[in-house]
N, C-alpha and C positions, 0 to 999 in steps of 0.2 A: 504494500500499500503506499502510495506516495503522501506527502505532507497534505496536500489539498484534500485527498480522499478522506484522510483522517479527521481533518477540520470539518468536513462536510457531515461525516458520520457523528462526530460529537455535537455538532449542531442540530442534527436530526434527533439525537438522544435527548438533548435539553428540551427540545419542542415537545417530544414525546412525554417526557416526565412532567413538564409544565401542564400539559393537558391532563395527565393522570392526577395530579394534585388538585387541580380545579375540579375534576370529577369527584375526588374525594370530599372535598369541601362542600360541594352541592348534595352529595349523599347524606352528609352529616348535618345539614340545616334542619331546623325544626321550628314550630310555631310561626308559620308563615314567613320563613327566611329571616327571622328576626334574632335567632339564636342558634348556636352551634352545639351539638352533642360532642363535648371534648373528648370523651372516652372513645366514642366510635371513630372520630378524626384522627385520634392519636394512633389506634390500632391500624388504620389504613395507612397512614403516614409511615408507620414503621415497616410495613410490607413494602411500600414504595421505596423507601431508603435502602433496604436490603436489596431489592431488585436493581436499583440504580448502580449500587456499588457492584453487584455481580456483573452488570452490563459495562462497567468501567468508568462510570462517573464518579468523581471524587466527592467526598463528603462535603466539602465547602460549597461545591456547586449545587448540590441537592439541597443543602440547608438554605442558600440563598434563594433558590426558586420557591421553598416553602415560606420564608420570610415575605418574598414579594406577593405570594398568593393569599396569605391569610389576611383577612380584613382587620385593620387596625381600629380599635375603638378610641374615640375621641372623647376625653372627659373634660368637662368645663368646670372651673371653679364656682362654687355657689355664691 
């Protein structure tokens, strides 16, 4: 494999796992998409992380994808 093929493969893996993470989030939503079932999401993300590492994605990349995908809650001071 040449360098370009490896880069393309890595980009495809990142896209694939980004989609899997988004699916896991959607499947973990409850109460009309206002809350997440954290236990269910955590279980799904653990499986995704193991699969990603097996496929050759480093832990830092998969963690970044998870951080980007998880909705951040905004808390305002009262």
